C-alpha positions in Angstrom: 2.9 9.4 -0.6 2.4 10.0 3.3 1.1 7.6 5.5 -2.4 8.0 7.1 -2.1 8.1 10.7 -5.2 6.0 12.3 -5.6 6.0 16.3 -7.0 2.9 18.1 -7.4 2.4 21.8 -4.2 1.5 23.6 -5.7 -1.5 25.4 -8.6 -3.4 25.9 -11.5 -5.1 23.7 -11.8 -2.2 21.4 -8.0 -2.6 20.8 -8.6 -6.3 19.9 -11.4 -5.7 17.8 -9.9 -2.5 16.1 -6.4 -4.5 15.2 -8.6 -7.5 14.0 -10.8 -5.4 11.4 -7.3 -3.9 10.1 -6.2 -7.3 9.8 -9.3 -8.5 7.8 -8.8 -5.6 5.4 -5.3 -6.9 4.7 -3.2 -4.3 6.4 -0.3 -6.0 8.2 0.9 -4.0 11.4 4.3 -4.6 12.9 3.6 -3.6 16.4 5.5 -4.7 19.6 4.5 -4.9 23.3 4.0 -1.6 24.8 4.5 0.4 21.4 2.9 3.7 21.0 3.2 4.0 17.1 3.4 1.4 14.4 3.8 1.3 10.6 2.0 -0.9 8.1 4.4 -3.3 5.9 2.0 -3.2 3.1 -0.2 -0.1 3.4 0.7 3.6 3.9 -0.5 3.5 7.4 0.7 4.2 10.7 -1.3 3.4 13.7 -1.2 5.5 17.2 -2.0 3.5 20.2 -3.8 6.1 22.6 -5.9 6.2 25.6 -9.6 6.2 24.7 -10.5 9.4 26.0 -7.5 11.3 24.4 -8.3 10.2 20.8 -10.8 13.0 20.2 -8.6 15.7 21.0 -5.9 14.2 18.8 -8.3 14.2 16.1 -9.3 17.6 16.4 -5.7 19.0 16.7 -4.6 17.0 13.3 -2.2 15.0 15.3 -4.0 11.7 13.9 -6.2 11.8 10.6 -8.8 9.1 11.8 -9.5 7.0 14.4 -11.4 3.8 15.4 -13.4 4.9 18.4 -16.2 4.1 20.7 -19.3 6.3 19.4 -20.0 7.0 23.1 -16.7 8.4 23.7 -17.1 10.6 20.5 -20.5 12.0 21.8 -19.2 12.6 25.3 -15.7 14.3 24.4 -16.0 15.1 20.5 -19.5 15.8 19.3 -17.8 18.7 17.1 -16.3 15.6 15.3 -17.7 13.4 12.5 -17.4 9.6 11.5 -17.6 8.0 8.1 -18.3 4.6 8.9 -20.2 2.3 11.7 -17.8 -0.8 12.3 -20.4 -3.1 13.8 -18.7 -4.4 16.7 -18.0 -3.1 20.4 -21.5 -2.4 20.9 -22.9 -1.0 24.0 -25.2 1.2 26.0 -24.8 4.2 28.0 -27.5 3.5 30.8 -28.7 4.9 33.9 -29.1 2.3 36.7 -30.1 2.5 40.5 -29.7 -0.2 43.3 -32.2 -3.0 43.1 -34.0 -2.0 46.1 -34.6 1.5 44.9 -38.1 2.8 44.0 -36.9 4.9 41.3 -38.0 2.8 37.9 -37.8 5.7 35.5 -35.6 8.9 34.8 -37.9 11.2 36.5 -37.7 9.4 39.8 -33.7 11.0 39.8 -35.2 14.4 39.6 -33.4 16.1 42.7 -31.1 13.1 43.4 -27.3 12.5 42.7 -25.8 10.7 39.7 -22.3 9.4 39.4 -21.0 9.0 36.1 -18.0 9.0 33.6 -20.1 10.7 30.9 -21.1 14.1 32.5 -21.7 15.8 29.0 -23.6 13.3 27.5 -25.8 13.0 31.0 -26.4 16.8 31.1 -27.6 17.0 27.6 -30.0 14.3 28.5 -31.5 15.7 31.7 -31.7 18.9 30.1 -33.8 17.5 27.2 -36.1 16.0 29.9 -36.2 19.0 32.1 -34.6 16.8 35.0 -32.3 18.5 38.1 -30.2 16.0 39.3 -26.6 16.7 40.8 -23.9 15.1 38.9 -20.6 13.3 40.8 -18.0 12.9 38.0 -16.0 9.6 38.5 -13.2 8.2 36.4 -13.9 4.3 36.7 -15.5 1.7 39.2 -18.9 4.1 38.7 -20.6 1.1 39.7 -19.7 1.3 43.4 -20.9 4.8 43.9 -24.5 4.0 45.3 -23.3 1.2 47.5 -20.9 3.7 49.5 -23.5 6.3 49.6 -22.0 8.7 47.1 -24.9 8.7 44.5 -28.5 7.2 44.1 -27.8 6.1 40.7 -25.0 5.7 38.2 -24.6 6.6 34.3 -22.4 4.3 32.5 -21.5 1.9 29.6 -23.3 -1.4 29.9 -22.6 -4.3 27.5 -23.9 -7.4 28.7 -25.3 -6.2 31.9 -23.4 -8.7 34.0 -21.5 -5.7 36.3 -24.6 -4.2 37.0 -26.0 -7.7 38.3 -22.7 -8.2 40.2 -23.2 -4.8 42.0 -26.7 -5.0 42.9 -28.0 -2.5 40.2 -30.8 -2.2 37.6 -31.1 -0.5 34.2 -33.9 2.2 34.3 -33.0 4.4 31.4 -31.1 3.8 28.2 -29.3 7.2 27.0 -28.0 6.1 23.8 -26.5 3.0 22.0 -23.0 2.8 20.8 -20.5 0.9 18.5 -17.1 1.3 17.0 -17.0 4.0 14.4 -14.6 5.4 12.0 -13.9 8.9 12.9 -12.2 11.6 10.7 -10.0 14.6 11.5 -11.6 17.9 10.2 -7.6 18.8 9.4 -6.9 15.7 7.1 -5.1 16.3 3.9 -6.6 15.4 0.7 -3.9 13.2 -0.2 -4.7 11.2 3.2 -8.5 11.7 2.8 -7.9 9.4 -0.6 -6.1 6.6 1.5 -8.9 6.6 4.3 -11.6 6.1 1.4 -9.7 3.0 0.2 -9.5 1.8 3.7 -13.2 2.4 4.0 -14.1 0.9 0.8 -12.5 -2.4 2.3 -14.2 -2.1 5.7 -17.6 -2.0 4.0 -16.5 -5.1 2.0 -15.6 -7.1 5.1 -18.7 -5.6 7.1 -21.1 -7.1 3.9 -19.5 -10.2 4.0 -20.1 -10.7 7.8 -23.7 -9.9 7.5 -24.5 -12.0 4.5 -24.3 -15.8 4.1 -23.7 -17.6 0.6 -26.4 -20.3 0.1 -26.5 -23.1 -2.7 -29.3 -25.3 -2.9 -31.0 -27.9 -5.6 -34.4 -27.1 -6.9 -36.9 -29.0 -8.7 -37.4 -27.2 -12.4 -41.1 -27.4 -11.7 -40.8 -25.3 -8.5 -38.2 -23.3 -9.7 -40.1 -20.1 -10.2 -41.5 -20.1 -7.0 -38.2 -20.6 -5.0 -36.3 -17.9 -7.1 -38.9 -15.6 -6.0 -38.0 -16.0 -2.3 -34.4 -15.3 -3.0 -32.7 -12.0 -3.2 -28.9 -11.9 -4.2 -26.6 -9.3 -5.6 -28.3 -8.6 -8.8 -30.2 -12.2 -9.0 -29.6 -15.5 -8.1 -27.3 -17.8 -10.2 -29.1 -20.8 -12.0 -27.2 -24.0 -13.3 -28.6 -27.2 -14.7 -27.8 -30.3 -12.9 -26.7 -33.5 -14.2 -30.1 -35.2 -13.3 -32.7 -34.0 -15.6 -35.5 -31.7 -14.0 -33.3 -30.3 -11.3 -31.2 -27.2 -11.1 -28.5 -25.6 -8.8 -29.4 -22.2 -7.5 -26.6 -19.9 -6.1 -27.5 -17.0 -4.1 -26.3 -14.5 -1.3 -28.6 -14.0 1.8 -28.7 -11.4 4.7 -27.7 -12.7 7.9 -30.8 -11.2 9.4 -33.3 -12.9 7.0 -31.7 -16.3 6.9 -33.6 -18.5 8.8 -37.2 -17.2 7.8 -36.0 -17.7 3.9 -34.5 -21.0 4.5 -37.9 -22.4 6.1 -39.7 -21.1 2.9 -37.3 -22.4 0.5 -37.7 -25.9 2.0 -41.6 -25.6 2.1 -41.4 -25.0 -1.5 -39.3 -27.8 -2.4 -35.7 -26.8 -2.1 -33.1 -29.6 -1.3 -29.6 -30.2 -0.3 -29.4 -26.5 0.9 -25.5 -25.6 1.6 -24.6 -22.6 3.7 -21.2 -20.7 3.4 -19.7 -18.0 5.3 -18.5 -14.9 3.0 -15.2 -13.3 3.9 -15.5 -10.3 1.9 -18.0 -8.9 -0.3 -17.1 -6.3 -3.2 -19.8 -4.6 -4.7 
């Protein structure tokens, strides 16, 4: 069986998160410092460590079969490429920002102005959609400094926490798109390697589902059991087991992380006691 060739960012936070999820799905990579390619010990995969901006072309040319890449980069340099899974990490925004003292408070205020960016294609498409005529200055790196040196009236760049904007005296006035890491696929991938990718995708889905869920155990008085069960979801239905103490049952279920606290409050209000909450490493559905 030929190995699946998967690209990840060579360095930075996306690299760390990418390697972490490969580890979480049971793929062991023997990679040394400054290696550009490494093989897995226990899975038919080779990992290529590449510059983020180069990955779309490698996918397009079939040099790699798949890639863990920021959706923002895929939109900017590979909008003809498809992704098969959102990965839930490395979340950010592509936003337009201006100096805090600027009178501009919306995109239309930059009509006829200058915008510095590392994402020219994304910005051009957005400006065209809203009929805004602005002059673009393409900069690779340190975009935030452009307004301070008189090069531009505003910038368009990725924003994570917003701390970089704050440090450079900028304010966000428009969000062009929200981004996260995705699993992208080459249009030239072979059927054999596509089958390997599907196994990886299945494992990733199991990990992500586990991260988004909590395993909950609780004790419920039998006379309130019906109301408590109505509050609970579960993969199919909650598990109910009798306790040694007469009139009580143990209830086991899975709750979405997003609904967790609201459901816990209702469970307590309906007589649930001894509520235990456990993380879930993986969920195979």
